[in-house]
PDB file of N, CA, C and O in Angstrom:
ATOM      1  N   MET A   1     222.058 202.234  42.150  1.00  0.00           N
ATOM      2  CA  MET A   1     223.015 203.219  41.801  1.00  0.00           C
ATOM      3  C   MET A   1     223.776 203.546  43.123  1.00  0.00           C
ATOM      4  O   MET A   1     224.982 203.785  43.048  1.00  0.00           O
ATOM      5  N   LYS A   2     223.207 203.567  44.206  1.00  0.00           N
ATOM      6  CA  LYS A   2     223.892 203.910  45.495  1.00  0.00           C
ATOM      7  C   LYS A   2     224.933 202.876  45.797  1.00  0.00           C
ATOM      8  O   LYS A   2     226.001 203.202  46.316  1.00  0.00           O
ATOM      9  N   THR A   3     224.654 201.671  45.493  1.00  0.00           N
ATOM     10  CA  THR A   3     225.570 200.600  45.775  1.00  0.00           C
ATOM     11  C   THR A   3     226.842 200.703  44.838  1.00  0.00           C
ATOM     12  O   THR A   3     227.971 200.435  45.251  1.00  0.00           O
ATOM     13  N   LEU A   4     226.579 201.101  43.579  1.00  0.00           N
ATOM     14  CA  LEU A   4     227.693 201.253  42.621  1.00  0.00           C
ATOM     15  C   LEU A   4     228.573 202.410  43.104  1.00  0.00           C
ATOM     16  O   LEU A   4     229.799 202.303  43.135  1.00  0.00           O
ATOM     17  N   ILE A   5     227.938 203.489  43.471  1.00  0.00           N
ATOM     18  CA  ILE A   5     228.815 204.671  43.931  1.00  0.00           C
ATOM     19  C   ILE A   5     229.536 204.343  45.161  1.00  0.00           C
ATOM     20  O   ILE A   5     230.679 204.768  45.331  1.00  0.00           O
ATOM     21  N   ALA A   6     228.931 203.598  46.047  1.00  0.00           N
ATOM     22  CA  ALA A   6     229.624 203.208  47.292  1.00  0.00           C
ATOM     23  C   ALA A   6     230.808 202.270  46.987  1.00  0.00           C
ATOM     24  O   ALA A   6     231.849 202.343  47.640  1.00  0.00           O
ATOM     25  N   SER A   7     230.636 201.401  45.999  1.00  0.00           N
ATOM     26  CA  SER A   7     231.733 200.595  45.518  1.00  0.00           C
ATOM     27  C   SER A   7     232.870 201.391  44.920  1.00  0.00           C
ATOM     28  O   SER A   7     234.036 201.091  45.177  1.00  0.00           O
ATOM     29  N   TRP A   8     232.551 202.410  44.118  1.00  0.00           N
ATOM     30  CA  TRP A   8     233.535 203.334  43.547  1.00  0.00           C
ATOM     31  C   TRP A   8     234.299 204.040  44.631  1.00  0.00           C
ATOM     32  O   TRP A   8     235.523 204.144  44.550  1.00  0.00           O
ATOM     33  N   GLU A   9     233.587 204.551  45.690  1.00  0.00           N
ATOM     34  CA  GLU A   9     234.166 205.311  46.749  1.00  0.00           C
ATOM     35  C   GLU A   9     235.151 204.357  47.463  1.00  0.00           C
ATOM     36  O   GLU A   9     236.241 204.797  47.830  1.00  0.00           O
ATOM     37  N   GLN A  10     234.821 203.113  47.666  1.00  0.00           N
ATOM     38  CA  GLN A  10     235.655 202.171  48.343  1.00  0.00           C
ATOM     39  C   GLN A  10     236.857 201.897  47.506  1.00  0.00           C
ATOM     40  O   GLN A  10     237.965 201.817  48.036  1.00  0.00           O
ATOM     41  N   GLU A  11     236.688 201.749  46.209  1.00  0.00           N
ATOM     42  CA  GLU A  11     237.787 201.527  45.287  1.00  0.00           C
ATOM     43  C   GLU A  11     238.874 202.658  45.344  1.00  0.00           C
ATOM     44  O   GLU A  11     240.079 202.411  45.369  1.00  0.00           O
ATOM     45  N   VAL A  12     238.374 203.837  45.361  1.00  0.00           N
ATOM     46  CA  VAL A  12     239.330 205.027  45.432  1.00  0.00           C
ATOM     47  C   VAL A  12     239.964 205.045  46.740  1.00  0.00           C
ATOM     48  O   VAL A  12     241.172 205.273  46.814  1.00  0.00           O
ATOM     49  N   LYS A  13     239.257 204.824  47.792  1.00  0.00           N
ATOM     50  CA  LYS A  13     239.869 204.793  49.147  1.00  0.00           C
ATOM     51  C   LYS A  13     240.970 203.736  49.305  1.00  0.00           C
ATOM     52  O   LYS A  13     241.906 203.947  50.076  1.00  0.00           O
ATOM     53  N   GLN A  14     240.879 202.606  48.595  1.00  0.00           N
ATOM     54  CA  GLN A  14     241.801 201.557  48.688  1.00  0.00           C
ATOM     55  C   GLN A  14     242.954 201.766  47.674  1.00  0.00           C
ATOM     56  O   GLN A  14     243.897 200.975  47.661  1.00  0.00           O
ATOM     57  N   SER A  15     242.894 202.804  46.837  1.00  0.00           N
ATOM     58  CA  SER A  15     243.949 202.998  45.821  1.00  0.00           C
ATOM     59  C   SER A  15     245.125 203.726  46.434  1.00  0.00           C
ATOM     60  O   SER A  15     245.170 203.988  47.636  1.00  0.00           O
ATOM     61  N   ARG A  16     246.064 204.040  45.579  1.00  0.00           N
ATOM     62  CA  ARG A  16     247.214 204.775  45.982  1.00  0.00           C
ATOM     63  C   ARG A  16     247.071 206.277  45.976  1.00  0.00           C
ATOM     64  O   ARG A  16     248.058 206.996  46.132  1.00  0.00           O
ATOM     65  N   ILE A  17     245.838 206.771  45.794  1.00  0.00           N
ATOM     66  CA  ILE A  17     245.559 208.154  45.792  1.00  0.00           C
ATOM     67  C   ILE A  17     245.619 208.728  47.189  1.00  0.00           C
ATOM     68  O   ILE A  17     245.052 208.192  48.142  1.00  0.00           O
ATOM     69  N   VAL A  18     246.322 209.832  47.271  1.00  0.00           N
ATOM     70  CA  VAL A  18     246.400 210.551  48.548  1.00  0.00           C
ATOM     71  C   VAL A  18     245.829 211.933  48.336  1.00  0.00           C
ATOM     72  O   VAL A  18     246.357 212.729  47.559  1.00  0.00           O
ATOM     73  N   ALA A  19     244.719 212.214  49.049  1.00  0.00           N
ATOM     74  CA  ALA A  19     244.013 213.504  48.816  1.00  0.00           C
ATOM     75  C   ALA A  19     244.693 214.594  49.707  1.00  0.00           C
ATOM     76  O   ALA A  19     245.030 214.362  50.867  1.00  0.00           O
ATOM     77  N   LEU A  20     244.861 215.730  49.124  1.00  0.00           N
ATOM     78  CA  LEU A  20     245.482 216.834  49.783  1.00  0.00           C
ATOM     79  C   LEU A  20     244.437 217.907  49.987  1.00  0.00           C
ATOM     80  O   LEU A  20     243.350 217.820  49.415  1.00  0.00           O
ATOM     81  N   PRO A  21     244.734 218.912  50.782  1.00  0.00           N
ATOM     82  CA  PRO A  21     243.814 220.086  50.951  1.00  0.00           C
ATOM     83  C   PRO A  21     243.667 220.811  49.532  1.00  0.00           C
ATOM     84  O   PRO A  21     244.494 220.696  48.627  1.00  0.00           O
ATOM     85  N   GLU A  22     242.590 221.513  49.471  1.00  0.00           N
ATOM     86  CA  GLU A  22     242.326 222.399  48.308  1.00  0.00           C
ATOM     87  C   GLU A  22     242.114 221.672  47.094  1.00  0.00           C
ATOM     88  O   GLU A  22     242.572 222.104  46.036  1.00  0.00           O
ATOM     89  N   ASP A  23     241.368 220.455  47.158  1.00  0.00           N
ATOM     90  CA  ASP A  23     240.992 219.685  46.035  1.00  0.00           C
ATOM     91  C   ASP A  23     242.128 219.098  45.187  1.00  0.00           C
ATOM     92  O   ASP A  23     241.943 218.885  43.989  1.00  0.00           O
ATOM     93  N   ASP A  24     243.270 218.840  45.768  1.00  0.00           N
ATOM     94  CA  ASP A  24     244.381 218.313  45.073  1.00  0.00           C
ATOM     95  C   ASP A  24     244.577 216.868  45.542  1.00  0.00           C
ATOM     96  O   ASP A  24     244.191 216.526  46.660  1.00  0.00           O
ATOM     97  N   ALA A  25     245.140 216.065  44.745  1.00  0.00           N
ATOM     98  CA  ALA A  25     245.492 214.684  45.043  1.00  0.00           C
ATOM     99  C   ALA A  25     246.618 214.166  44.153  1.00  0.00           C
ATOM    100  O   ALA A  25     246.821 214.646  43.038  1.00  0.00           O
ATOM    101  N   TYR A  26     247.324 213.205  44.655  1.00  0.00           N
ATOM    102  CA  TYR A  26     248.415 212.572  43.923  1.00  0.00           C
ATOM    103  C   TYR A  26     248.465 211.113  44.155  1.00  0.00           C
ATOM    104  O   TYR A  26     247.907 210.602  45.126  1.00  0.00           O
ATOM    105  N   LEU A  27     249.152 210.411  43.240  1.00  0.00           N
ATOM    106  CA  LEU A  27     249.314 209.001  43.352  1.00  0.00           C
ATOM    107  C   LEU A  27     250.597 208.689  44.063  1.00  0.00           C
ATOM    108  O   LEU A  27     251.686 208.948  43.551  1.00  0.00           O
ATOM    109  N   GLN A  28     250.465 208.116  45.277  1.00  0.00           N
ATOM    110  CA  GLN A  28     251.641 207.783  46.083  1.00  0.00           C
ATOM    111  C   GLN A  28     252.445 206.756  45.300  1.00  0.00           C
ATOM    112  O   GLN A  28     251.859 205.901  44.636  1.00  0.00           O
ATOM    113  N   GLU A  29     253.727 206.815  45.360  1.00  0.00           N
ATOM    114  CA  GLU A  29     254.712 205.930  44.718  1.00  0.00           C
ATOM    115  C   GLU A  29     254.888 206.162  43.253  1.00  0.00           C
ATOM    116  O   GLU A  29     255.819 205.649  42.634  1.00  0.00           O
ATOM    117  N   VAL A  30     253.946 206.977  42.669  1.00  0.00           N
ATOM    118  CA  VAL A  30     254.068 207.296  41.268  1.00  0.00           C
ATOM    119  C   VAL A  30     254.561 208.726  41.087  1.00  0.00           C
ATOM    120  O   VAL A  30     255.302 209.033  40.153  1.00  0.00           O
ATOM    121  N   GLY A  31     254.139 209.583  41.992  1.00  0.00           N
ATOM    122  CA  GLY A  31     254.620 210.992  42.000  1.00  0.00           C
ATOM    123  C   GLY A  31     253.946 211.827  40.966  1.00  0.00           C
ATOM    124  O   GLY A  31     254.558 212.767  40.461  1.00  0.00           O
ATOM    125  N   VAL A  32     252.737 211.546  40.625  1.00  0.00           N
ATOM    126  CA  VAL A  32     252.010 212.314  39.641  1.00  0.00           C
ATOM    127  C   VAL A  32     250.624 212.701  40.229  1.00  0.00           C
ATOM    128  O   VAL A  32     249.972 211.935  40.939  1.00  0.00           O
ATOM    129  N   LYS A  33     250.226 213.947  39.879  1.00  0.00           N
ATOM    130  CA  LYS A  33     248.913 214.359  40.414  1.00  0.00           C
ATOM    131  C   LYS A  33     247.770 213.691  39.627  1.00  0.00           C
ATOM    132  O   LYS A  33     247.878 213.414  38.433  1.00  0.00           O
ATOM    133  N   VAL A  34     246.711 213.457  40.333  1.00  0.00           N
ATOM    134  CA  VAL A  34     245.511 212.818  39.717  1.00  0.00           C
ATOM    135  C   VAL A  34     244.994 213.700  38.614  1.00  0.00           C
ATOM    136  O   VAL A  34     244.612 213.176  37.567  1.00  0.00           O
ATOM    137  N   TRP A  35     244.956 215.047  38.782  1.00  0.00           N
ATOM    138  CA  TRP A  35     244.402 215.905  37.766  1.00  0.00           C
ATOM    139  C   TRP A  35     245.353 215.906  36.511  1.00  0.00           C
ATOM    140  O   TRP A  35     244.856 216.106  35.402  1.00  0.00           O
ATOM    141  N   ASP A  36     246.615 215.704  36.641  1.00  0.00           N
ATOM    142  CA  ASP A  36     247.522 215.548  35.533  1.00  0.00           C
ATOM    143  C   ASP A  36     247.188 214.318  34.725  1.00  0.00           C
ATOM    144  O   ASP A  36     247.149 214.366  33.496  1.00  0.00           O
ATOM    145  N   VAL A  37     246.953 213.249  35.389  1.00  0.00           N
ATOM    146  CA  VAL A  37     246.524 211.978  34.714  1.00  0.00           C
ATOM    147  C   VAL A  37     245.266 212.211  33.937  1.00  0.00           C
ATOM    148  O   VAL A  37     245.183 211.763  32.793  1.00  0.00           O
ATOM    149  N   LEU A  38     244.276 212.882  34.481  1.00  0.00           N
ATOM    150  CA  LEU A  38     243.031 213.141  33.825  1.00  0.00           C
ATOM    151  C   LEU A  38     243.203 214.039  32.658  1.00  0.00           C
ATOM    152  O   LEU A  38     242.630 213.826  31.590  1.00  0.00           O
ATOM    153  N   ARG A  39     244.018 215.071  32.873  1.00  0.00           N
ATOM    154  CA  ARG A  39     244.286 216.040  31.813  1.00  0.00           C
ATOM    155  C   ARG A  39     244.890 215.388  30.592  1.00  0.00           C
ATOM    156  O   ARG A  39     244.498 215.649  29.454  1.00  0.00           O
ATOM    157  N   HIS A  40     245.934 214.463  30.885  1.00  0.00           N
ATOM    158  CA  HIS A  40     246.500 213.784  29.784  1.00  0.00           C
ATOM    159  C   HIS A  40     245.499 212.937  28.989  1.00  0.00           C
ATOM    160  O   HIS A  40     245.491 212.913  27.758  1.00  0.00           O
ATOM    161  N   LEU A  41     244.655 212.240  29.769  1.00  0.00           N
ATOM    162  CA  LEU A  41     243.588 211.373  29.123  1.00  0.00           C
ATOM    163  C   LEU A  41     242.597 212.284  28.339  1.00  0.00           C
ATOM    164  O   LEU A  41     242.201 211.946  27.224  1.00  0.00           O
ATOM    165  N   ALA A  42     242.221 213.383  28.903  1.00  0.00           N
ATOM    166  CA  ALA A  42     241.288 214.342  28.201  1.00  0.00           C
ATOM    167  C   ALA A  42     241.870 214.884  26.976  1.00  0.00           C
ATOM    168  O   ALA A  42     241.130 215.157  26.031  1.00  0.00           O
ATOM    169  N   ASN A  43     243.191 215.072  26.906  1.00  0.00           N
ATOM    170  CA  ASN A  43     243.891 215.563  25.753  1.00  0.00           C
ATOM    171  C   ASN A  43     244.186 214.571  24.665  1.00  0.00           C
ATOM    172  O   ASN A  43     244.805 214.868  23.643  1.00  0.00           O
ATOM    173  N   GLY A  44     243.710 213.371  24.936  1.00  0.00           N
ATOM    174  CA  GLY A  44     243.858 212.303  23.905  1.00  0.00           C
ATOM    175  C   GLY A  44     245.013 211.356  24.007  1.00  0.00           C
ATOM    176  O   GLY A  44     245.224 210.486  23.162  1.00  0.00           O
ATOM    177  N   LEU A  45     245.806 211.566  25.143  1.00  0.00           N
ATOM    178  CA  LEU A  45     246.886 210.565  25.417  1.00  0.00           C
ATOM    179  C   LEU A  45     246.228 209.237  25.872  1.00  0.00           C
ATOM    180  O   LEU A  45     245.451 209.221  26.826  1.00  0.00           O
ATOM    181  N   GLY A  46     246.529 208.206  25.225  1.00  0.00           N
ATOM    182  CA  GLY A  46     245.952 206.892  25.534  1.00  0.00           C
ATOM    183  C   GLY A  46     246.609 206.336  26.776  1.00  0.00           C
ATOM    184  O   GLY A  46     247.725 206.681  27.164  1.00  0.00           O
ATOM    185  N   GLU A  47     245.829 205.447  27.370  1.00  0.00           N
ATOM    186  CA  GLU A  47     246.326 204.914  28.669  1.00  0.00           C
ATOM    187  C   GLU A  47     247.611 204.149  28.503  1.00  0.00           C
ATOM    188  O   GLU A  47     248.424 204.169  29.428  1.00  0.00           O
ATOM    189  N   GLN A  48     247.847 203.515  27.463  1.00  0.00           N
ATOM    190  CA  GLN A  48     249.094 202.821  27.279  1.00  0.00           C
ATOM    191  C   GLN A  48     250.242 203.815  27.153  1.00  0.00           C
ATOM    192  O   GLN A  48     251.298 203.599  27.747  1.00  0.00           O
ATOM    193  N   SER A  49     250.070 204.874  26.412  1.00  0.00           N
ATOM    194  CA  SER A  49     251.117 205.905  26.314  1.00  0.00           C
ATOM    195  C   SER A  49     251.293 206.624  27.635  1.00  0.00           C
ATOM    196  O   SER A  49     252.414 207.013  27.960  1.00  0.00           O
ATOM    197  N   LEU A  50     250.294 206.808  28.372  1.00  0.00           N
ATOM    198  CA  LEU A  50     250.382 207.443  29.702  1.00  0.00           C
ATOM    199  C   LEU A  50     251.208 206.521  30.601  1.00  0.00           C
ATOM    200  O   LEU A  50     252.071 207.001  31.336  1.00  0.00           O
ATOM    201  N   ARG A  51     250.957 205.177  30.559  1.00  0.00           N
ATOM    202  CA  ARG A  51     251.694 204.294  31.433  1.00  0.00           C
ATOM    203  C   ARG A  51     253.131 204.138  30.921  1.00  0.00           C
ATOM    204  O   ARG A  51     253.964 203.682  31.704  1.00  0.00           O
ATOM    205  N   GLN A  52     253.504 204.482  29.654  1.00  0.00           N
ATOM    206  CA  GLN A  52     254.890 204.477  29.225  1.00  0.00           C
ATOM    207  C   GLN A  52     255.548 205.763  29.818  1.00  0.00           C
ATOM    208  O   GLN A  52     256.717 205.733  30.201  1.00  0.00           O
ATOM    209  N   THR A  53     254.820 206.843  29.887  1.00  0.00           N
ATOM    210  CA  THR A  53     255.367 208.098  30.473  1.00  0.00           C
ATOM    211  C   THR A  53     255.596 207.959  31.942  1.00  0.00           C
ATOM    212  O   THR A  53     256.559 208.514  32.470  1.00  0.00           O
ATOM    213  N   TYR A  54     254.735 207.228  32.630  1.00  0.00           N
ATOM    214  CA  TYR A  54     254.858 206.938  34.107  1.00  0.00           C
ATOM    215  C   TYR A  54     254.807 205.443  34.333  1.00  0.00           C
ATOM    216  O   TYR A  54     253.764 204.853  34.616  1.00  0.00           O
ATOM    217  N   PRO A  55     256.040 204.833  34.188  1.00  0.00           N
ATOM    218  CA  PRO A  55     256.065 203.363  34.208  1.00  0.00           C
ATOM    219  C   PRO A  55     255.502 202.712  35.404  1.00  0.00           C
ATOM    220  O   PRO A  55     255.012 201.588  35.294  1.00  0.00           O
ATOM    221  N   SER A  56     255.532 203.355  36.599  1.00  0.00           N
ATOM    222  CA  SER A  56     255.005 202.716  37.804  1.00  0.00           C
ATOM    223  C   SER A  56     253.397 202.848  37.911  1.00  0.00           C
ATOM    224  O   SER A  56     252.738 202.307  38.799  1.00  0.00           O
ATOM    225  N   LEU A  57     252.897 203.598  36.940  1.00  0.00           N
ATOM    226  CA  LEU A  57     251.376 203.780  36.907  1.00  0.00           C
ATOM    227  C   LEU A  57     250.798 202.525  36.447  1.00  0.00           C
ATOM    228  O   LEU A  57     251.286 201.956  35.471  1.00  0.00           O
ATOM    229  N   THR A  58     249.716 202.011  37.124  1.00  0.00           N
ATOM    230  CA  THR A  58     249.064 200.793  36.777  1.00  0.00           C
ATOM    231  C   THR A  58     247.709 201.072  36.126  1.00  0.00           C
ATOM    232  O   THR A  58     247.244 202.212  36.107  1.00  0.00           O
ATOM    233  N   GLN A  59     247.114 200.074  35.619  1.00  0.00           N
ATOM    234  CA  GLN A  59     245.736 200.210  35.002  1.00  0.00           C
ATOM    235  C   GLN A  59     244.835 200.566  36.134  1.00  0.00           C
ATOM    236  O   GLN A  59     243.987 201.436  35.932  1.00  0.00           O
ATOM    237  N   GLY A  60     244.925 199.943  37.408  1.00  0.00           N
ATOM    238  CA  GLY A  60     244.098 200.272  38.531  1.00  0.00           C
ATOM    239  C   GLY A  60     244.313 201.673  38.996  1.00  0.00           C
ATOM    240  O   GLY A  60     243.359 202.258  39.510  1.00  0.00           O
ATOM    241  N   ASP A  61     245.542 202.314  38.863  1.00  0.00           N
ATOM    242  CA  ASP A  61     245.706 203.676  39.168  1.00  0.00           C
ATOM    243  C   ASP A  61     244.980 204.607  38.198  1.00  0.00           C
ATOM    244  O   ASP A  61     244.438 205.630  38.618  1.00  0.00           O
ATOM    245  N   VAL A  62     244.962 204.268  36.907  1.00  0.00           N
ATOM    246  CA  VAL A  62     244.265 205.131  35.995  1.00  0.00           C
ATOM    247  C   VAL A  62     242.752 205.040  36.296  1.00  0.00           C
ATOM    248  O   VAL A  62     242.068 206.062  36.270  1.00  0.00           O
ATOM    249  N   ARG A  63     242.242 203.883  36.569  1.00  0.00           N
ATOM    250  CA  ARG A  63     240.832 203.741  36.878  1.00  0.00           C
ATOM    251  C   ARG A  63     240.482 204.513  38.166  1.00  0.00           C
ATOM    252  O   ARG A  63     239.459 205.194  38.240  1.00  0.00           O
ATOM    253  N   ALA A  64     241.376 204.385  39.195  1.00  0.00           N
ATOM    254  CA  ALA A  64     241.125 205.165  40.437  1.00  0.00           C
ATOM    255  C   ALA A  64     241.158 206.640  40.201  1.00  0.00           C
ATOM    256  O   ALA A  64     240.412 207.357  40.868  1.00  0.00           O
ATOM    257  N   CYS A  65     241.989 207.170  39.276  1.00  0.00           N
ATOM    258  CA  CYS A  65     241.992 208.581  38.961  1.00  0.00           C
ATOM    259  C   CYS A  65     240.676 208.959  38.298  1.00  0.00           C
ATOM    260  O   CYS A  65     240.104 209.995  38.639  1.00  0.00           O
ATOM    261  N   GLU A  66     240.174 208.156  37.363  1.00  0.00           N
ATOM    262  CA  GLU A  66     238.957 208.407  36.690  1.00  0.00           C
ATOM    263  C   GLU A  66     237.790 208.410  37.626  1.00  0.00           C
ATOM    264  O   GLU A  66     236.876 209.221  37.473  1.00  0.00           O
ATOM    265  N   LEU A  67     237.792 207.485  38.639  1.00  0.00           N
ATOM    266  CA  LEU A  67     236.722 207.472  39.562  1.00  0.00           C
ATOM    267  C   LEU A  67     236.810 208.674  40.545  1.00  0.00           C
ATOM    268  O   LEU A  67     235.798 209.244  40.954  1.00  0.00           O
ATOM    269  N   PHE A  68     238.013 209.012  40.886  1.00  0.00           N
ATOM    270  CA  PHE A  68     238.274 210.083  41.832  1.00  0.00           C
ATOM    271  C   PHE A  68     237.714 211.395  41.231  1.00  0.00           C
ATOM    272  O   PHE A  68     237.043 212.171  41.913  1.00  0.00           O
ATOM    273  N   GLY A  69     238.018 211.618  39.912  1.00  0.00           N
ATOM    274  CA  GLY A  69     237.532 212.721  39.265  1.00  0.00           C
ATOM    275  C   GLY A  69     236.021 212.820  39.149  1.00  0.00           C
ATOM    276  O   GLY A  69     235.426 213.873  39.380  1.00  0.00           O
ATOM    277  N   TYR A  70     235.441 211.744  38.801  1.00  0.00           N
ATOM    278  CA  TYR A  70     233.979 211.633  38.777  1.00  0.00           C
ATOM    279  C   TYR A  70     233.356 211.917  40.187  1.00  0.00           C
ATOM    280  O   TYR A  70     232.444 212.736  40.308  1.00  0.00           O
ATOM    281  N   LEU A  71     233.832 211.272  41.174  1.00  0.00           N
ATOM    282  CA  LEU A  71     233.310 211.456  42.492  1.00  0.00           C
ATOM    283  C   LEU A  71     233.485 212.854  43.064  1.00  0.00           C
ATOM    284  O   LEU A  71     232.631 213.354  43.796  1.00  0.00           O
ATOM    285  N   ARG A  72     234.591 213.466  42.721  1.00  0.00           N
ATOM    286  CA  ARG A  72     234.815 214.825  43.134  1.00  0.00           C
ATOM    287  C   ARG A  72     233.854 215.711  42.393  1.00  0.00           C
ATOM    288  O   ARG A  72     233.328 216.653  42.987  1.00  0.00           O
ATOM    289  N   ALA A  73     233.587 215.454  41.089  1.00  0.00           N
ATOM    290  CA  ALA A  73     232.740 216.263  40.303  1.00  0.00           C
ATOM    291  C   ALA A  73     231.327 216.276  40.853  1.00  0.00           C
ATOM    292  O   ALA A  73     230.640 217.296  40.789  1.00  0.00           O
ATOM    293  N   VAL A  74     230.878 215.121  41.405  1.00  0.00           N
ATOM    294  CA  VAL A  74     229.534 215.055  41.935  1.00  0.00           C
ATOM    295  C   VAL A  74     229.478 215.182  43.468  1.00  0.00           C
ATOM    296  O   VAL A  74     228.476 214.912  44.130  1.00  0.00           O
ATOM    297  N   ARG A  75     230.646 215.619  43.968  1.00  0.00           N
ATOM    298  CA  ARG A  75     230.787 215.984  45.411  1.00  0.00           C
ATOM    299  C   ARG A  75     230.594 214.782  46.323  1.00  0.00           C
ATOM    300  O   ARG A  75     230.024 214.913  47.406  1.00  0.00           O
ATOM    301  N   ARG A  76     231.070 213.588  45.889  1.00  0.00           N
ATOM    302  CA  ARG A  76     230.940 212.445  46.722  1.00  0.00           C
ATOM    303  C   ARG A  76     232.232 212.262  47.614  1.00  0.00           C
ATOM    304  O   ARG A  76     232.182 211.625  48.666  1.00  0.00           O
ATOM    305  N   LEU A  77     233.341 212.824  47.167  1.00  0.00           N
ATOM    306  CA  LEU A  77     234.604 212.668  48.011  1.00  0.00           C
ATOM    307  C   LEU A  77     235.065 214.013  48.409  1.00  0.00           C
ATOM    308  O   LEU A  77     236.076 214.139  49.100  1.00  0.00           O
TER     309      LEU A  77
END
């Protein structure tokens, strides 16, 4: 499990996510906050619809947001 979490941490660090103070983060070049992406997903907006709303958002960006949210929740980032 430690190897998997380390892999996830590396994936987030290599993504377009820019972490800001006070637990905030956004996707560089997309102009959307990570928590907004996660909130849309949690409210039932599908990944495809989300990517139509933010055309420069990639599948990798969505995955990085999900991993970022998980790692922040377990205090790994």
